[in-house]
C-alpha positions in Angstrom: -67.4 34.7 27.0 -66.6 31.1 27.9 -68.1 29.6 31.0 -66.7 26.7 33.0 -67.9 24.6 35.9 -64.8 23.6 37.9 -65.1 21.1 40.8 -62.7 20.9 43.7 -62.0 24.6 43.0 -60.4 25.2 46.5 -58.0 22.3 45.7 -54.4 22.7 44.7 -54.6 22.1 41.0 -58.2 23.3 40.4 -57.5 26.7 42.0 -54.6 27.3 39.6 -56.7 26.1 36.6 -59.5 28.4 37.7 -57.1 31.4 38.1 -55.6 30.9 34.7 -59.1 30.8 33.0 -60.2 33.8 35.0 -57.1 35.7 33.9 -58.3 35.0 30.3 -61.7 36.6 31.2 -63.6 33.3 31.3 -66.5 32.9 33.7 -65.8 30.2 36.3 -68.3 28.6 38.7 -66.5 26.7 41.4 -67.7 23.8 43.5 -66.0 22.4 46.6 -67.3 20.8 49.8 -64.3 22.2 51.7 -63.7 18.9 53.5 -61.1 18.3 56.1 -59.0 15.7 54.2 -56.1 18.0 55.0 -55.7 21.3 56.8 -58.7 23.5 55.7 -56.6 26.7 56.0 -54.8 25.8 52.8 -58.1 25.5 51.0 -59.3 28.8 52.4 -56.1 30.5 51.3 -56.6 29.3 47.7 -60.3 30.1 47.7 -59.7 33.6 49.0 -57.5 34.3 46.0 -60.2 33.3 43.6 -63.0 35.2 45.3 -61.2 38.5 44.3 -62.2 37.9 40.7 -65.6 39.4 39.7 -66.1 36.6 37.1 -65.8 33.8 39.7 -68.6 32.5 41.8 -68.4 29.7 44.4 -70.9 27.1 45.8 -70.2 24.8 48.7 -71.4 21.5 47.2 -70.3 17.9 47.3 -70.0 16.3 43.9 -71.0 12.9 45.4 -74.5 14.3 46.3 -77.0 13.7 43.5 -78.9 16.8 44.5 -76.5 18.9 42.4 -78.2 17.5 39.3 -81.2 19.7 40.2 -79.5 22.6 42.0 -80.8 25.8 40.5 -77.4 27.4 41.1 -76.0 25.1 38.4 -78.8 24.1 36.0 -79.5 26.2 32.9 -76.1 28.0 33.0 -75.0 26.9 29.5 -71.5 25.8 30.6 -69.0 25.2 27.8 -67.3 22.4 29.8 -67.2 20.7 33.1 -63.7 20.3 34.5 -63.8 17.7 37.2 -60.8 18.2 39.5 -62.7 17.3 42.7 -61.2 14.1 44.2 -60.2 12.3 47.3 -56.5 12.0 46.6 -53.6 10.3 48.3 -52.4 6.7 48.2 -52.2 5.9 51.9 -55.3 7.6 53.1 -57.3 5.5 50.7 -56.4 2.4 52.7 -58.0 3.8 55.8 -61.3 4.9 54.3 -61.8 3.5 50.7 -65.5 4.2 50.8 -65.1 7.9 50.7 -62.7 7.6 47.8 -65.4 5.7 45.9 -68.1 8.2 46.9 -66.1 11.2 45.6 -64.1 9.8 42.7 -66.6 7.4 41.3 -70.1 8.6 42.3 -69.0 12.2 42.0 -67.7 11.6 38.4 -71.0 9.8 37.6 -73.0 12.7 38.9 -71.1 15.2 36.8 -71.2 13.1 33.7 -75.0 12.8 34.2 -75.1 16.6 34.7 -73.3 17.0 31.3 -75.9 14.7 29.6 -78.8 16.4 31.3 -77.6 20.0 30.5 -76.3 19.2 27.0 -72.7 20.1 27.9 -70.4 18.7 25.2 -67.0 18.7 26.9 -65.8 16.9 30.1 -62.4 16.9 31.6 -61.5 14.3 34.2 -58.4 14.5 36.4 -56.8 11.0 36.8 -53.5 9.8 38.2 -50.2 8.2 37.4 -50.9 5.8 40.3 -53.2 4.0 37.9 -50.3 2.3 36.2 -49.4 0.1 39.1 -46.1 -1.5 40.0 -44.7 -2.8 36.7 -45.1 0.1 34.3 -42.4 0.8 31.7 -40.4 4.0 32.1 -41.1 6.5 30.9 -44.7 5.4 31.0 -47.0 5.8 28.0 -50.8 5.9 28.1 -50.9 2.5 26.5 -49.3 0.9 29.6 -51.6 -1.4 31.6 -53.8 0.1 34.2 -55.5 -3.1 35.1 -53.7 -3.7 38.4 -54.0 -0.7 40.7 -52.2 -1.0 44.0 -54.7 0.8 46.2 -58.3 2.1 46.4 -57.3 5.5 45.2 -56.0 4.3 41.9 -58.9 1.8 41.6 -61.4 4.6 42.1 -59.8 6.7 39.3 -59.8 3.7 37.0 -63.5 3.3 37.6 -64.0 7.0 36.9 -62.2 6.7 33.6 -64.3 3.8 32.5 -67.5 5.7 33.4 -66.3 8.6 31.3 -65.8 6.4 28.3 -69.3 5.0 28.7 -70.8 8.5 28.6 -68.7 9.4 25.6 -69.9 6.3 23.8 -73.6 6.6 24.8 -74.0 10.4 24.6 -71.2 11.6 22.5 -69.7 13.7 25.3 -66.1 14.8 24.3 -63.9 13.5 27.1 -60.3 14.4 27.9 -58.8 12.4 30.8 -55.5 13.9 32.1 -53.3 11.6 34.2 -51.2 13.7 36.6 -47.7 12.8 37.7 -46.7 14.0 41.2 -47.7 17.7 41.2 -46.0 20.3 43.4 -45.7 24.1 43.8 -46.8 27.0 46.0 -49.8 26.3 48.3 -49.6 22.6 47.5 -51.2 19.8 49.4 -49.6 19.7 52.9 -49.9 15.9 53.0 -47.5 15.6 50.0 -43.7 15.3 50.2 -42.8 18.7 48.7 -44.7 20.8 51.2 -43.9 18.5 54.1 -40.2 18.4 53.5 -40.1 22.2 52.8 -41.8 22.9 56.1 -39.8 20.3 58.1 -36.4 21.5 56.8 -37.3 25.2 57.1 -38.6 24.8 60.7 -35.7 22.5 61.6 -38.1 19.6 62.3 -37.2 15.9 61.7 -37.8 14.8 58.1 -39.6 11.5 58.1 -38.5 9.5 55.2 -40.2 6.2 54.2 -37.7 3.9 52.6 -34.1 4.6 51.6 -34.8 7.7 49.6 -33.9 6.1 46.3 -37.5 6.0 45.1 -38.0 8.6 42.4 -40.8 10.7 40.9 -41.3 12.8 37.8 -42.3 15.9 39.7 -44.4 18.4 37.8 -44.9 22.1 38.6 -48.5 23.0 39.1 -48.6 25.8 36.5 -47.5 23.3 33.8 -50.2 20.9 34.9 -52.8 23.7 34.8 -51.7 24.7 31.3 -52.0 21.1 30.1 -55.5 20.7 31.6 -56.7 23.9 29.9 -55.2 22.8 26.6 -57.2 19.6 26.9 -60.4 21.6 26.6 -60.1 21.3 22.8 -62.3 18.8 21.0 -60.5 15.4 21.1 -63.3 12.8 21.1 -62.1 10.5 23.9 -58.4 10.7 24.9 -56.3 9.7 27.9 -53.2 12.0 28.2 -50.3 12.0 30.6 -49.2 15.3 32.0 -45.9 14.9 33.9 -42.5 16.2 34.5 -39.5 15.4 32.3 -36.9 15.3 35.1 -37.2 12.4 37.5 -35.6 13.0 40.9 -35.0 10.7 43.8 -36.3 11.7 47.2 -32.7 11.9 48.4 -31.9 14.4 45.6 -35.1 16.3 46.5 -34.0 16.7 50.1 -30.6 17.9 49.0 -32.2 20.5 46.7 -34.4 21.8 49.5 -31.5 22.0 51.8 -29.6 24.2 49.3 -32.6 26.5 48.7 -33.6 26.8 52.3 -30.1 26.9 53.8 -30.7 24.3 56.5 -29.6 20.7 56.9 -32.3 18.0 57.1 -32.5 15.8 60.2 -33.7 12.6 58.6 -35.6 9.9 60.4 -36.0 6.7 58.4 -39.1 4.5 58.3 -39.9 1.4 56.3 -41.2 1.9 52.8 -45.0 1.7 52.6 -46.1 -1.2 50.3 -48.8 1.1 48.6 -46.1 3.5 47.4 -44.8 3.1 43.8 -41.0 2.9 43.6 -40.8 5.3 40.7 -42.9 7.2 38.2 -42.0 9.0 35.0 -44.4 10.2 32.3 -44.1 9.7 28.6 -45.6 13.0 27.4 -45.2 12.5 23.7 -49.0 12.2 23.3 -49.5 15.5 25.1 -47.0 17.1 22.8 -48.7 15.7 19.7 -52.3 16.4 20.7 -52.0 19.5 22.9 -48.7 21.0 21.9 -47.8 20.7 25.6 -44.7 19.9 27.4 -43.4 20.9 30.9 -41.7 24.3 30.9 -40.7 24.8 34.6 -37.5 23.0 35.6 -37.3 21.2 38.9 -34.6 23.7 40.0 -36.8 26.7 39.2 -40.0 25.0 40.6 -38.4 24.1 43.9 -37.0 27.6 44.2 -40.5 29.1 43.7 -42.0 26.7 46.3 -39.4 27.7 48.9 -39.8 31.4 48.1 -43.6 31.0 48.5 -43.3 29.2 51.8 -40.9 31.7 53.3 -43.2 34.6 52.2 -46.2 32.9 53.7 -44.4 31.4 56.6 -46.2 33.4 59.2 -49.2 31.1 58.7 -47.9 28.3 56.6 -45.7 27.1 59.4 -48.8 26.1 61.3 -50.3 24.0 58.6 -50.6 20.4 59.7 -48.8 17.9 57.5 -50.6 14.8 58.7 
């Protein structure tokens, strides 16, 4: 039976990756420090779902703490791979506290790479971000586009983590797959991201705070597609960077209109200036994922938004109280 160490396991993407692997009868050991980067109730909801599996165990640990290298809950477990999905994410929050982004995203990655070296674990997956491509990326964006000019500390920390991963591949022959995610959404998503926030605001007839004119666009990607691609990247690849992203870019104005149709309410929009740390658009070139992983997104935006709204309405009795700031 395959055994995986998954970090950030109470997080949005990691919880879905873990659940998919658990459904395939793999053993999953999950780590998360359950921080308060956003409303902890969302993390508790995801973790509660995982704890129902007999082949899942959880440890409240911080990947940035070097003590995990000697933690007897982790050492000697003969993991087939480490899937590092623990991260401080979010563009704007990284402006307020860049140090914690470096601690988690850089030092945390270093600790886990060192754990792989120490434990003889041959496979390492690192979650990275489309934000790494900066302001002038070609569209759709291939992995060969420049990532040398990140716009904020978040993207810079992910670039540093990628470089560390290459060094450990080169020095210690660790097989590394870096998956760069493009704007992920879905049920139980991060409440600080636009999909959850707009869903809640429109459903609860609250003002929808829109930064910019709404013509900025994203290649939104449904979380199940992202999780499938991440699991596919467990295959031996040497060292590869692979985009995982949606194939249907949508403007924020179009997103609001779609949510209005699915929810049945009109949005009361309050406009704010566009934040300079936000990219105007992002869209993935996923031809490499198709070639190497036989992966492409399957869930259309129409279907994904409908699933998100259905989940919110089903869980509304508690989800309506989740803080979006």
